[in-house]
Backbone bond lengths (Angstrom), bond angles and torsions (degrees), N, CA, C in turn:
res aa  C-N    CA-C-N  psi(-1)  N-CA   C-N-CA  omega(-1)  CA-C   N-CA-C  phi
1 M - - - 1.455 - - 1.511 110.32 -
2 T 1.350 116.36 -46.36 1.462 120.80 -179.47 1.523 109.71 -64.65
3 S 1.355 115.58 -42.15 1.462 120.51 -179.10 1.517 112.00 -59.58
4 N 1.347 115.45 -45.90 1.476 118.58 -179.32 1.518 112.47 -66.29
5 T 1.342 115.18 -34.40 1.450 118.83 177.68 1.489 112.48 -64.56
6 Q 1.377 114.51 -42.28 1.464 120.65 -178.83 1.535 109.09 -65.61
7 K 1.324 119.70 -37.87 1.428 121.88 179.36 1.507 110.59 -64.89
8 T 1.301 116.92 -43.05 1.473 121.43 178.42 1.486 111.80 -62.07
9 E 1.366 117.41 -44.37 1.425 120.62 -179.16 1.544 112.25 -66.35
10 T 1.322 115.55 -35.90 1.483 121.07 178.89 1.518 108.54 -63.63
11 K 1.368 114.77 -43.45 1.456 118.81 -178.07 1.523 110.47 -67.16
12 Q 1.343 117.24 -36.82 1.469 121.93 -178.39 1.558 110.95 -64.61
13 T 1.333 116.18 -34.93 1.456 117.80 -178.20 1.519 111.96 -68.68
14 G 1.333 116.57 -15.66 1.457 120.09 179.24 1.508 111.69 -89.36
15 L 1.331 119.23 -6.27 1.438 122.29 -178.35 1.559 110.05 -72.57
16 P 1.320 118.00 140.76 1.446 120.70 176.55 1.550 110.81 -66.19
17 R 1.330 115.01 154.51 1.499 117.85 -178.35 1.501 112.47 -61.20
18 F 1.336 116.73 -36.36 1.470 117.90 -176.15 1.526 111.83 -60.65
19 L 1.335 116.48 -31.75 1.448 120.71 -178.26 1.540 111.71 -74.94
20 K 1.351 114.07 -36.68 1.454 119.43 -179.68 1.578 110.56 -77.49
21 D 1.320 115.26 -38.61 1.474 120.37 -177.14 1.496 112.21 -86.18
22 R 1.327 118.28 -16.56 1.456 122.22 -175.40 1.523 111.81 59.00
23 R 1.350 114.97 37.91 1.465 120.90 -178.28 1.518 107.29 -145.81
24 V 1.323 116.86 135.97 1.465 119.34 -174.60 1.541 110.96 -153.00
25 Q 1.340 113.74 157.68 1.477 120.56 167.51 1.489 106.52 -105.99
26 L 1.336 116.06 119.89 1.464 121.12 -170.69 1.516 111.90 -119.41
27 S 1.311 115.86 134.99 1.454 123.66 174.43 1.527 108.79 -116.24
28 V 1.320 117.42 121.26 1.449 120.33 -179.27 1.527 108.52 -117.57
29 D 1.320 115.93 120.99 1.481 123.72 177.01 1.512 106.37 -97.16
30 T 1.333 116.02 103.65 1.495 117.32 -174.49 1.514 112.61 -88.91
31 S 1.346 119.01 -24.92 1.477 118.44 -175.16 1.523 111.45 -105.07
32 G 1.294 119.62 -32.91 1.424 121.08 165.51 1.542 117.96 77.81
33 Y 1.309 118.49 12.87 1.471 117.20 174.10 1.515 107.47 -155.03
34 C 1.341 115.00 167.92 1.449 119.81 -172.08 1.527 109.46 -134.39
35 Q 1.303 116.66 135.75 1.481 121.39 179.61 1.525 111.99 -94.12
36 A 1.318 117.12 -11.84 1.452 120.06 -179.98 1.523 111.10 -81.01
37 R 1.320 116.12 163.82 1.484 122.85 178.23 1.513 106.91 -129.86
38 C 1.310 117.20 56.14 1.446 120.43 -176.57 1.539 113.16 -59.60
39 A 1.315 116.53 127.18 1.447 122.00 -173.67 1.545 111.19 -61.26
40 L 1.302 117.92 -33.08 1.447 122.06 -177.36 1.534 111.73 -93.29
41 C 1.299 118.02 1.36 1.434 121.23 176.27 1.527 109.05 -62.86
42 V 1.308 116.77 137.66 1.478 119.03 180.00 1.514 111.97 -81.91
43 W 1.326 116.78 -6.58 1.455 118.48 -177.73 1.539 112.08 -129.05
44 P 1.356 117.82 50.00 1.453 119.85 -177.15 1.498 114.14 -67.26
45 Y 1.328 117.80 -14.46 1.438 121.21 -179.61 1.532 113.16 -104.00
46 L 1.328 115.36 13.15 1.470 121.56 -179.66 1.494 110.86 -65.92
47 Q 1.334 117.01 130.85 1.463 120.69 177.36 1.547 105.73 -73.71
48 P 1.308 118.67 122.21 1.443 121.72 -179.55 1.514 111.45 -63.93
49 S 1.320 116.73 142.23 1.479 121.71 171.53 1.501 107.39 -101.56
50 R 1.276 118.19 125.13 1.439 123.02 -179.02 1.543 112.71 -85.65
51 R 1.316 115.33 1.63 1.436 118.88 -177.91 1.506 111.40 -72.79
52 M 1.321 117.11 133.70 1.455 120.40 174.90 1.540 109.18 -121.52
53 M 1.288 116.63 143.54 1.460 122.09 177.98 1.531 110.71 -71.04
54 T 1.311 116.98 124.55 1.464 118.87 -179.60 1.522 111.32 -76.27
55 L 1.314 116.34 170.42 1.459 118.47 -179.32 1.530 111.35 -67.93
56 D 1.315 116.83 -35.77 1.472 120.22 177.57 1.547 111.46 -65.07
57 E 1.369 113.69 -40.27 1.472 117.90 178.29 1.523 111.42 -67.72
58 F 1.305 117.51 -38.37 1.450 120.22 177.84 1.540 109.88 -65.92
59 A 1.326 117.91 -40.28 1.457 121.68 177.59 1.546 109.98 -60.36
60 L 1.343 117.01 -38.38 1.470 121.11 178.06 1.514 110.42 -66.75
61 V 1.344 118.21 -40.58 1.454 120.10 178.13 1.522 110.86 -62.01
62 L 1.327 116.78 -42.12 1.453 120.23 176.37 1.520 110.97 -61.41
63 E 1.301 116.87 -41.39 1.474 123.81 179.96 1.573 109.61 -59.36
64 R 1.335 115.47 -38.36 1.454 118.42 -179.52 1.523 112.55 -64.32
65 F 1.349 116.11 -21.67 1.476 119.81 -178.65 1.531 111.85 -103.39
66 A 1.323 116.10 18.22 1.482 118.25 -179.63 1.544 109.35 -58.00
67 G 1.325 116.21 133.76 1.467 121.59 -179.35 1.517 115.38 84.05
68 F 1.330 118.30 0.55 1.466 123.40 177.55 1.514 108.94 -89.69
69 G 1.343 115.37 153.32 1.418 122.06 166.78 1.509 108.60 -107.13
70 F 1.323 119.67 153.50 1.427 123.47 -174.50 1.541 110.89 -124.52
71 S 1.309 117.13 119.75 1.464 117.97 170.41 1.486 109.68 -67.81
72 E 1.315 118.14 -29.87 1.462 124.99 173.23 1.540 110.08 -156.22
73 F 1.305 115.38 139.54 1.437 123.29 169.94 1.497 108.02 -118.19
74 A 1.322 118.34 106.16 1.461 122.11 -172.62 1.516 112.81 -103.37
75 F 1.323 115.77 130.26 1.452 120.75 171.84 1.534 104.47 -99.16
76 N 1.337 116.82 101.01 1.465 121.87 177.05 1.520 107.24 -101.21
77 S 1.310 115.44 76.22 1.483 118.87 -175.33 1.536 111.83 -75.41
78 I 1.348 113.48 -10.38 1.457 123.45 -176.75 1.541 113.02 69.38
79 N 1.348 117.38 -47.52 1.451 117.30 175.57 1.534 110.26 -84.70
80 E 1.286 116.37 -177.59 1.457 121.12 173.60 1.527 107.54 -58.46
81 P 1.337 118.02 161.45 1.481 119.11 -175.25 1.522 113.28 -61.60
82 F 1.339 117.84 2.83 1.441 118.10 -171.95 1.500 111.57 -124.89
83 A 1.326 119.03 5.56 1.470 121.42 177.06 1.572 107.51 -68.09
84 D 1.316 114.92 -41.92 1.464 118.98 173.46 1.561 103.49 -91.28
85 A 1.307 115.78 111.41 1.454 121.50 -176.19 1.533 112.33 -61.50
86 L 1.350 116.02 -15.62 1.454 119.84 -177.62 1.520 114.43 -99.48
87 I 1.354 115.53 1.09 1.482 117.94 -170.31 1.506 111.59 -63.71
88 I 1.326 118.63 -38.80 1.499 118.86 -178.67 1.492 109.31 -66.32
89 Q 1.346 119.14 -37.43 1.414 121.64 176.72 1.525 112.08 -63.19
90 K 1.320 115.80 -39.46 1.442 119.80 177.34 1.553 113.49 -65.02
91 M 1.344 114.43 -40.14 1.445 118.37 174.33 1.504 111.76 -60.75
92 Q 1.346 117.76 -41.19 1.462 123.06 179.15 1.542 110.11 -65.19
93 M 1.355 115.90 -36.34 1.464 119.00 178.38 1.503 111.89 -60.75
94 L 1.383 115.32 -41.62 1.423 120.72 176.28 1.506 112.02 -62.00
95 I 1.353 116.24 -45.31 1.440 120.33 -178.87 1.531 110.47 -62.60
96 D 1.286 116.90 -37.95 1.453 121.35 -176.62 1.545 112.95 -79.71
97 S 1.302 116.76 -11.43 1.487 120.29 179.99 1.521 109.18 -77.42
98 D 1.301 114.84 172.66 1.465 121.58 178.33 1.510 111.11 -87.98
99 L 1.341 119.33 1.70 1.442 121.94 -176.07 1.540 112.34 -69.57
100 V 1.308 117.05 132.97 1.429 123.42 -177.26 1.561 108.44 -92.50
101 V 1.320 115.44 118.22 1.461 120.41 -173.78 1.551 108.99 -123.80
102 D 1.339 116.18 121.60 1.477 118.25 179.05 1.520 109.58 -69.19
103 N 1.321 116.86 -39.41 1.469 119.18 -177.41 1.532 109.77 -144.37
104 M 1.307 117.00 124.15 1.488 122.03 175.10 1.543 104.70 -98.03
105 F 1.352 113.61 122.86 1.464 119.89 -172.17 1.518 108.68 -117.49
106 F 1.333 114.22 143.24 1.470 118.23 174.88 1.540 109.71 -135.50
107 S 1.322 116.72 125.66 1.444 121.28 179.24 1.526 110.68 -115.00
108 S 1.331 115.05 137.26 1.456 119.70 -169.00 1.501 112.01 -145.08
109 N 1.339 116.28 148.65 1.438 121.29 169.29 1.502 112.78 -86.70
110 W 1.308 115.06 -7.32 1.476 122.66 170.55 1.528 111.31 52.75
111 L 1.276 116.46 60.58 1.463 120.21 -177.38 1.537 110.60 -92.51
112 I 1.293 115.86 67.24 1.480 122.52 170.04 1.526 113.47 56.45
113 P 1.298 119.15 67.34 1.464 121.78 175.88 1.509 113.54 -69.39
114 K 1.296 118.38 155.02 1.466 122.56 -179.49 1.531 108.83 -80.49
115 S 1.348 115.34 153.90 1.458 121.40 -171.44 1.534 113.02 -59.36
116 H 1.345 115.99 -40.89 1.483 118.42 -176.31 1.533 110.01 -67.94
117 R 1.294 116.67 -28.65 1.489 118.40 177.28 1.491 112.66 -79.44
118 I 1.381 116.23 -31.79 1.453 119.73 170.91 1.522 110.79 -57.72
119 A 1.325 114.75 -44.72 1.485 119.95 -179.07 1.550 110.58 -61.05
120 A 1.349 114.68 -43.71 1.457 119.11 179.78 1.523 111.14 -64.82
121 F 1.335 114.95 -38.79 1.475 118.38 179.61 1.528 111.64 -66.10
122 I 1.310 115.72 -41.01 1.483 121.12 178.31 1.531 109.87 -61.75
123 S 1.307 116.17 -40.28 1.471 121.17 -179.95 1.524 109.90 -65.13
124 T 1.307 118.52 -34.72 1.419 122.81 179.30 1.539 110.43 -70.69
125 I 1.342 116.25 -41.62 1.467 119.39 176.68 1.506 109.59 -63.05
126 D 1.309 118.56 -42.18 1.444 121.66 176.93 1.522 112.19 -56.65
127 A 1.334 115.16 -42.86 1.498 119.75 177.66 1.510 109.52 -63.57
128 A 1.326 119.38 -36.92 1.463 121.37 178.19 1.524 110.53 -65.88
129 V 1.309 116.38 -42.70 1.473 121.85 -179.57 1.526 110.32 -59.13
130 K 1.310 116.42 -38.27 1.486 122.38 -177.99 1.494 114.29 -84.18
131 S 1.339 117.35 -9.35 1.471 120.65 -177.64 1.493 110.57 -73.76
132 P 1.340 119.12 135.60 1.458 121.24 178.71 1.505 113.34 -73.05
133 T 1.356 118.76 -8.41 1.468 120.45 -177.50 1.557 110.45 -106.25
134 I 1.313 119.86 -4.92 1.426 123.14 -178.76 1.547 108.30 -109.72
135 G 1.339 116.26 115.80 1.471 120.49 -173.95 1.523 112.42 -74.72
136 G 1.322 117.28 -35.31 1.494 120.29 -177.25 1.516 108.96 -170.38
137 V 1.332 114.71 172.30 1.441 121.83 -176.50 1.553 108.86 -132.37
138 S 1.328 116.87 131.90 1.474 120.58 174.32 1.506 107.08 -126.52
139 L 1.346 115.00 141.12 1.470 121.35 -176.43 1.487 110.20 -134.32
140 N 1.332 118.09 131.87 1.461 122.56 173.53 1.485 107.77 -109.62
141 A 1.334 116.65 127.70 1.466 123.70 172.45 1.521 108.18 -118.67
142 T 1.309 116.39 111.84 1.466 121.72 -176.50 1.548 110.19 -86.98
143 V 1.299 116.64 115.39 1.449 123.54 172.78 1.532 105.84 -130.85
144 S 1.319 117.36 94.58 1.440 122.61 -173.64 1.513 111.12 -89.53
145 G 1.322 114.00 84.59 1.494 118.79 176.36 1.542 111.15 162.94
146 I 1.316 113.14 160.71 1.484 118.43 175.61 1.537 111.34 -124.09
147 D 1.346 113.05 4.38 1.478 120.20 174.32 1.537 107.30 -163.86
148 Q 1.335 115.75 177.04 1.431 118.01 -175.35 1.535 113.82 -61.05
149 A 1.359 114.12 -40.17 1.464 118.23 -177.73 1.508 113.80 -65.89
150 S 1.342 116.62 -42.27 1.479 118.89 -179.57 1.517 110.50 -72.55
151 Y 1.360 117.25 -34.93 1.458 121.72 179.49 1.547 109.21 -65.09
152 D 1.345 115.42 -44.71 1.462 120.05 178.63 1.533 111.31 -61.07
153 K 1.328 113.28 -38.27 1.463 117.99 -179.23 1.521 113.98 -71.91
154 F 1.321 115.50 -47.71 1.491 120.19 -170.43 1.516 114.21 -93.94
155 Q 1.326 117.56 -27.23 1.470 117.11 179.55 1.553 112.05 -107.64
156 A 1.292 116.81 -33.04 1.473 119.14 178.53 1.505 111.24 -93.91
157 G 1.303 119.53 -10.96 1.475 123.99 174.93 1.523 113.54 62.91
158 S 1.315 116.53 48.30 1.480 120.80 -174.22 1.528 112.17 -60.15
159 A 1.327 118.24 -29.22 1.462 122.08 -175.94 1.526 112.48 -93.21
160 L 1.309 117.75 -4.92 1.473 119.79 -176.05 1.496 110.23 -78.81
161 E 1.360 116.23 142.39 1.430 119.52 178.43 1.553 109.72 -123.59
162 N 1.332 115.40 158.35 1.475 121.95 175.99 1.543 113.98 60.21
163 T 1.313 115.71 27.55 1.481 119.76 174.86 1.476 109.81 -86.00
164 V 1.364 116.26 161.86 1.426 121.00 179.85 1.558 110.79 -64.66
165 A 1.353 114.37 -48.44 1.488 118.75 178.12 1.531 111.05 -86.09
166 K 1.277 116.69 132.82 1.461 119.02 178.41 1.513 110.34 -74.37
167 Y 1.307 115.03 151.26 1.474 119.96 -179.62 1.507 111.07 -64.51
168 K 1.342 115.15 133.81 1.418 120.80 175.40 1.551 107.57 -143.23
169 S 1.332 116.87 121.96 1.435 119.56 -177.10 1.523 110.95 -62.74
170 M 1.356 115.95 139.45 1.447 121.37 176.91 1.521 108.34 -113.74
171 D 1.304 115.73 149.25 1.473 120.87 -174.01 1.523 108.78 -86.49
172 F 1.351 115.42 108.20 1.453 122.98 -179.21 1.537 111.40 -61.01
173 L 1.328 117.47 -43.32 1.437 121.35 -176.31 1.558 111.57 -61.92
174 I 1.321 113.95 -40.12 1.479 117.21 179.16 1.551 109.84 -67.95
175 A 1.318 114.70 -39.68 1.505 119.71 179.21 1.516 108.93 -58.67
176 V 1.324 116.38 -45.65 1.491 121.83 -178.98 1.516 108.94 -65.97
177 Q 1.315 117.63 -42.72 1.485 121.05 -178.97 1.530 110.26 -62.22
178 K 1.311 116.75 -43.13 1.441 119.98 -177.43 1.545 112.38 -69.99
179 T 1.331 113.92 -36.94 1.474 118.13 175.99 1.511 110.88 -63.51
180 A 1.319 116.88 -44.99 1.477 120.73 176.77 1.514 111.56 -62.83
181 E 1.311 116.26 -38.93 1.480 121.77 177.25 1.522 110.19 -60.72
182 F 1.284 117.71 -42.96 1.462 124.05 179.03 1.544 109.44 -61.22
183 I 1.313 115.51 -51.37 1.488 119.83 -175.36 1.508 111.24 -67.37
184 D 1.322 116.73 -36.37 1.451 121.06 176.76 1.538 109.77 -63.36
185 G 1.317 117.25 -48.58 1.422 120.35 179.58 1.521 114.38 -62.78
186 L 1.331 115.60 -38.01 1.432 122.18 178.14 1.491 112.70 -65.89
187 S 1.346 115.31 -39.32 1.472 121.10 179.36 1.528 111.86 -65.27
188 K 1.312 117.77 -28.16 1.450 122.24 178.19 1.509 114.15 -88.00
189 A 1.374 115.81 -17.28 1.446 119.68 -174.01 1.536 112.62 -94.41
190 V 1.328 116.71 -37.16 1.450 118.98 -174.12 1.546 111.19 -105.13
191 P 1.312 117.88 147.44 1.461 121.55 -179.69 1.547 111.58 -58.53
192 F 1.302 115.98 150.01 1.512 121.26 -177.95 1.538 109.20 -58.75
193 G 1.304 117.32 -36.08 1.453 121.55 -175.83 1.537 113.47 -85.81
194 A 1.313 117.77 0.93 1.454 121.02 178.51 1.534 114.43 -60.95
195 V 1.319 116.42 143.19 1.434 120.21 178.06 1.560 108.66 -80.91
196 V 1.317 114.75 84.95 1.489 121.06 -178.22 1.504 107.72 -138.16
197 M 1.347 116.86 132.16 1.449 120.79 177.66 1.551 109.00 -133.54
198 V 1.329 114.58 127.74 1.464 120.24 177.18 1.555 105.64 -109.43
199 R 1.335 113.72 127.07 1.496 118.24 176.38 1.525 107.79 -113.81
200 I 1.343 114.50 115.27 1.441 119.40 174.11 1.529 105.70 -88.46
201 K 1.336 116.09 115.23 1.501 120.20 -169.77 1.506 110.87 -113.44
202 A 1.327 114.19 150.59 1.474 119.99 173.75 1.481 111.50 -137.18
203 Y 1.306 116.89 145.79 1.446 123.36 169.13 1.509 105.55 -116.19
204 G 1.333 117.63 115.10 1.443 120.40 -176.83 1.482 111.16 -171.07
205 E 1.327 116.67 154.80 1.470 120.97 -177.23 1.521 111.84 -117.02
206 D 1.352 117.61 -0.91 1.446 119.74 -177.28 1.523 112.00 -99.18
207 F 1.316 117.79 4.10 1.460 121.17 -179.58 1.533 107.88 -149.22
208 E 1.292 115.11 157.50 1.477 122.72 -178.07 1.455 112.77 -110.54
209 Q 1.332 116.48 171.22 1.449 123.23 -177.63 1.544 110.97 -54.93
210 Q 1.341 117.31 -44.24 1.409 121.39 -175.34 1.549 112.65 -61.27
211 S 1.337 114.99 -47.20 1.475 118.62 -179.27 1.535 111.24 -68.38
212 Y 1.319 116.77 -37.06 1.463 120.25 179.72 1.533 110.39 -65.37
213 E 1.336 115.99 -44.24 1.444 121.04 -178.26 1.572 110.19 -67.43
214 K 1.303 116.53 -41.63 1.460 120.89 178.40 1.540 109.60 -61.00
215 F 1.327 116.68 -43.42 1.476 121.14 -178.92 1.524 110.24 -58.01
216 W 1.330 115.76 -46.84 1.476 119.61 -173.78 1.544 110.94 -75.56
217 R 1.293 117.86 -39.38 1.466 120.51 178.39 1.531 110.38 -61.32
218 T 1.329 114.92 -41.97 1.478 119.53 177.25 1.507 109.68 -65.48
219 T 1.314 118.44 -45.95 1.487 122.24 -179.59 1.498 111.32 -59.20
220 L 1.331 118.73 -46.93 1.460 121.41 -177.97 1.514 112.27 -68.96
221 D 1.354 116.06 -31.72 1.428 120.90 177.87 1.494 110.74 -69.74
222 V 1.296 117.48 -45.48 1.488 123.58 177.46 1.525 110.73 -63.54
223 S 1.337 116.33 -28.87 1.453 119.94 -179.72 1.576 111.18 -79.81
224 G 1.312 115.43 -0.03 1.459 118.87 174.81 1.528 114.64 81.45
225 I 1.299 117.34 18.74 1.491 120.64 -176.69 1.492 107.64 -85.14
226 D 1.318 116.63 137.36 1.477 124.23 179.45 1.512 110.29 -51.20
227 Q 1.296 117.84 115.89 1.484 122.29 -174.76 1.533 111.64 -69.77
228 K 1.349 117.84 -28.23 1.440 121.21 175.28 1.512 109.57 -66.02
229 W 1.365 116.58 -40.21 1.464 120.96 178.00 1.515 109.69 -65.13
230 V 1.333 116.70 -43.47 1.465 122.21 179.03 1.514 111.38 -59.30
231 A 1.319 116.68 -46.65 1.453 122.86 -178.52 1.553 111.97 -59.80
232 R 1.324 115.51 -32.97 1.449 120.30 -175.96 1.527 112.00 -90.61
233 H 1.320 118.76 -29.40 1.438 121.26 -167.21 1.523 116.03 -120.80
234 V 1.349 117.27 -2.35 1.462 119.83 -174.91 1.531 110.26 -128.29
235 K 1.318 117.11 132.67 1.463 121.62 174.56 1.519 106.38 -126.26
236 M 1.357 114.67 146.30 1.478 121.11 176.50 1.515 107.31 -114.85
237 I 1.304 117.78 126.59 1.491 120.93 -171.45 1.530 110.16 -133.37
238 V 1.327 114.88 125.46 1.477 118.91 169.27 1.513 106.96 -99.63
239 N 1.321 117.13 123.68 1.403 122.80 -176.26 1.528 109.98 -112.10
240 H 1.286 116.46 105.02 1.499 120.84 -176.11 1.508 112.74 -90.73
241 G 1.365 118.55 -19.51 1.469 116.68 -167.06 1.504 118.47 -127.69
242 L 1.345 118.73 -13.19 1.448 118.52 -167.18 1.534 112.85 -64.51
243 T 1.344 117.28 -24.27 1.479 120.01 -178.47 1.501 115.22 -91.51
244 T 1.339 116.78 11.86 1.463 118.12 -174.81 1.537 112.39 -72.04
245 F 1.369 116.12 -26.20 1.469 116.60 -172.37 1.538 113.35 -61.50
246 G 1.287 117.45 -27.07 1.485 120.30 179.45 1.526 111.67 -71.76
247 R 1.315 118.03 -14.92 1.465 120.42 179.87 1.522 112.54 -98.31
248 N 1.308 116.99 -11.17 1.449 119.75 -175.70 1.527 112.09 -65.01
249 K 1.312 115.74 149.56 1.449 121.42 172.54 1.526 109.95 -91.78
250 A 1.311 116.13 159.82 1.448 117.76 179.83 1.516 111.07 -56.84
251 R 1.301 117.07 136.39 1.481 121.95 -173.49 1.522 108.69 -110.89
252 E 1.299 114.14 163.96 1.439 120.33 173.04 1.513 108.18 -63.91
253 Q 1.315 116.22 133.84 1.472 118.92 -173.89 1.533 111.00 -67.17
254 I 1.343 114.66 135.08 1.419 121.32 177.10 1.543 109.88 -93.61
255 R 1.303 115.22 131.80 1.456 118.96 179.96 1.543 109.00 -61.85
256 G 1.344 114.33 131.10 1.449 118.59 -179.98 1.540 113.43 80.07
257 A 1.328 118.29 9.27 1.441 119.79 -178.99 1.532 111.14 -67.18
258 K 1.300 114.75 144.37 1.477 121.88 179.31 1.513 107.57 -155.59
259 C 1.338 114.80 168.87 1.432 120.49 179.18 1.530 109.42 -73.03
260 Q 1.349 118.22 115.09 1.456 119.57 -178.30 1.518 112.52 -73.67
261 M 1.328 116.64 -14.22 1.482 121.03 177.88 1.508 113.23 -88.55
262 N 1.351 115.72 -9.52 1.490 122.75 179.65 1.495 112.37 60.75
263 W 1.325 116.02 40.79 1.477 117.83 173.74 1.523 110.28 -63.82
264 L 1.296 114.07 143.33 1.454 126.77 179.60 1.522 111.93 77.19
265 D 1.334 119.51 -13.79 1.466 123.04 174.79 1.536 111.42 -98.79
266 D 1.332 113.26 -52.89 1.476 120.79 -177.03 1.517 110.86 -115.68
267 M 1.356 117.81 -21.57 1.447 122.60 -174.15 1.525 111.57 -126.07
268 L 1.329 114.52 137.54 1.514 120.61 176.57 1.470 110.66 -132.15
269 V 1.352 113.88 150.55 1.449 121.58 175.12 1.525 108.94 -122.41
270 V 1.323 116.76 138.40 1.474 121.24 178.70 1.542 107.49 -121.53
271 G 1.311 115.54 126.47 1.455 119.94 178.42 1.513 114.08 -82.43
272 P 1.322 120.22 174.92 1.440 123.53 -177.51 1.517 115.35 -66.25
273 D 1.323 114.54 -15.16 1.463 119.21 174.46 1.539 114.12 -96.45
274 G 1.352 114.26 9.43 1.463 120.81 178.52 1.502 113.31 83.07
275 S 1.308 119.36 4.02 1.448 121.40 -178.64 1.520 112.39 -82.70
276 L 1.347 116.31 135.81 1.451 119.37 168.97 1.513 108.78 -72.33
277 G 1.346 116.68 140.39 1.407 121.78 179.42 1.509 110.61 -112.57
278 L 1.323 116.46 177.93 1.479 120.39 -179.98 1.515 110.64 -73.60
279 C 1.323 117.60 -41.87 1.477 121.52 -177.72 1.513 108.38 -165.78
280 C 1.325 118.39 -164.77 1.467 120.86 -174.65 1.532 111.47 -67.01
281 Q 1.348 114.00 159.32 1.467 123.84 170.15 1.529 112.89 51.19
282 E 1.330 116.55 -107.39 1.448 120.21 -173.64 1.521 112.76 -61.69
283 G 1.339 114.32 -37.44 1.462 118.85 178.56 1.481 113.10 -64.87
284 A 1.322 117.44 -25.14 1.456 121.90 179.31 1.522 111.47 -76.97
285 R 1.340 115.52 -23.45 1.469 119.92 -176.56 1.507 113.58 -98.89
286 K 1.324 116.41 -36.38 1.463 119.18 -173.37 1.523 112.25 -89.24
287 V 1.328 116.80 -23.99 1.461 119.38 -178.63 1.525 110.39 -121.61
288 K 1.317 117.95 108.75 1.427 124.12 177.73 1.510 109.99 -99.44
289 I 1.321 115.82 123.33 1.461 119.01 -172.17 1.563 112.55 -105.69
290 G 1.290 116.85 -19.50 1.462 121.09 178.58 1.513 108.85 158.71
291 S 1.317 117.31 148.29 1.455 120.83 -176.30 1.512 113.39 -100.01
292 L 1.323 116.43 130.94 1.474 121.89 176.91 1.518 109.88 -74.20
293 L 1.310 119.05 -9.39 1.465 119.52 178.27 1.538 110.96 -81.41
294 T 1.330 115.19 -14.32 1.442 119.38 -177.92 1.540 114.24 -121.95
295 H 1.373 115.93 -21.52 1.459 118.76 -176.00 1.494 111.76 -137.19
296 S 1.348 116.75 155.54 1.455 121.01 177.00 1.519 110.27 -76.92
297 L 1.332 117.93 166.50 1.429 122.60 176.05 1.538 111.63 -60.45
298 D 1.297 114.96 -40.20 1.479 119.46 -178.23 1.529 109.77 -63.97
299 E 1.335 117.56 -44.21 1.476 122.78 179.37 1.554 109.06 -60.72
300 I 1.345 115.70 -48.05 1.458 117.91 -178.75 1.538 111.98 -62.65
301 A 1.327 115.99 -45.56 1.477 121.26 -175.59 1.505 111.66 -61.95
302 R 1.331 117.65 -30.11 1.472 121.85 179.35 1.517 113.07 -88.12
303 S 1.314 118.47 -5.61 1.467 122.35 -176.70 1.553 109.93 -69.08
304 D 1.285 116.59 156.40 1.494 121.64 176.43 1.513 111.40 -62.12
305 T 1.323 116.25 -38.95 1.486 119.87 -178.60 1.526 110.75 -62.95
306 F 1.320 116.90 -48.83 1.479 121.11 179.72 1.505 110.06 -61.97
307 Q 1.331 117.18 -44.70 1.476 121.95 -176.00 1.537 109.91 -63.58
308 K 1.345 116.21 -36.90 1.443 122.00 -178.73 1.532 110.02 -62.97
309 H 1.303 117.87 -46.18 1.486 121.74 -178.04 1.486 111.28 -79.48
310 L 1.348 119.89 -28.97 1.455 120.16 175.02 1.526 110.51 -65.09
311 A 1.319 116.53 -39.33 1.477 119.78 177.30 1.517 110.85 -59.96
312 I 1.275 118.18 -34.65 1.485 122.35 177.67 1.522 110.12 -71.82
313 T 1.317 118.67 -51.93 1.453 120.58 -178.00 1.530 111.14 -62.82
314 R 1.301 117.60 -30.48 1.506 120.90 176.56 1.501 113.45 -77.74
315 G 1.315 116.68 -14.60 1.471 119.20 179.62 1.522 111.64 88.00
316 E 1.330 116.20 11.98 1.477 119.28 178.00 1.527 113.65 -79.79
317 K 1.364 113.88 -20.65 1.480 119.50 -179.57 1.530 105.67 -144.95
318 P 1.342 115.70 130.05 1.491 118.30 -178.70 1.526 110.89 -71.72
319 P 1.354 116.73 146.60 1.483 118.19 177.00 1.559 110.78 -78.28
320 D 1.305 116.68 153.25 1.440 117.24 173.27 1.520 109.24 -77.72
321 A 1.343 115.27 171.00 1.454 119.35 -173.23 1.524 114.47 -59.90
322 K 1.322 118.06 -25.82 1.469 122.52 -177.32 1.522 113.77 -89.44
323 H 1.347 113.19 -10.54 1.489 116.13 -178.73 1.533 110.10 -72.65
324 L 1.316 118.01 145.67 1.424 123.21 -178.43 1.534 114.19 -56.40
325 C 1.327 114.98 -36.50 1.467 119.17 -179.37 1.516 112.11 -63.78
326 A 1.335 117.48 -25.41 1.467 121.76 -177.88 1.537 112.91 -67.88
327 S 1.364 117.28 -19.96 1.422 119.59 179.82 1.546 112.26 -119.43
328 C 1.335 116.06 19.86 1.466 119.48 -176.26 1.559 108.97 -103.14
329 E 1.352 113.31 132.03 1.455 117.48 -179.33 1.516 114.40 -70.31
330 W 1.329 116.71 -13.05 1.467 121.21 178.31 1.499 110.46 -89.22
331 Y 1.323 120.02 -4.71 1.457 122.18 179.79 1.560 104.51 -98.06
332 T 1.289 116.06 86.61 1.458 120.50 -172.98 1.548 111.59 -140.67
333 S 1.268 115.18 170.02 1.473 120.52 174.10 1.495 108.41 -67.47
334 A 1.301 115.98 143.71 1.510 120.31 179.31 1.514 110.54 -65.64
335 S 1.314 117.48 -18.04 1.486 119.98 -179.77 1.513 112.53 -87.58
336 C 1.357 117.36 -7.97 1.433 120.23 -177.88 1.555 111.99 -71.27
């Protein structure tokens, strides 16, 4: 009796926190490929996957999380909200489910969506705002540039060579127009007091935060958008450093190093094929831990593969030099 109890307790200590707490931060990549060639992207040579998660598959993923609460449910479609023609339907499926979500997040490269799809997207955000189970909505629209030259360089990757996708110039003025159109429509659709935040983001080295923010505040003002609404619901952010971890070389191991993002314990990523990954982006593609299309969360969390990587992210076992954690800036000592 005692022996069996000890074995059960030992196994329980290996379970991730999300499974014990029934609460998780989830990132779902439903479309799985990117049409942009961002110069500061750490994966410009990544072979695109044309696989998209079907509606039935997304419904099954949601079913796997029945009874869970979400600090965040992120749709990281990588492309604009409309590259995956089913993305708005998937967002609506989440809204219509009984899942309780503190924050519904959407990240996008914002590659010039069409007006009728912008309207449909705004309608879906409005539905999320009104839902009793969705606490708030955050949206990232990536427009890396303040003019055609910088946009071509940093979002279209004009100077990049040997990439999978060939260089193709993108129209900066149209991208700006469509972004302003979206924010204008959103400002008129959702209540002023709604918990909604739009982040217009850029990755670039030729301009600074001040010039980027000035450009967008002027643009939105000239577009006739309520400046009080903009001040409350829109942020402009230039991000120079967050993607550096993918470029790092394997480092000397730090004693007590662990994943500071708590991947696999508090945070999970699901790829377009339903597979759990190690962490965001590259970790979702290079490390497959188990598929939610074939196994429950409990089965995956107890598997040898999951336990092996959880031990690394927790800092219980050091990664080898080829492991993604070995070159990640977020895999550090808590004292750093």
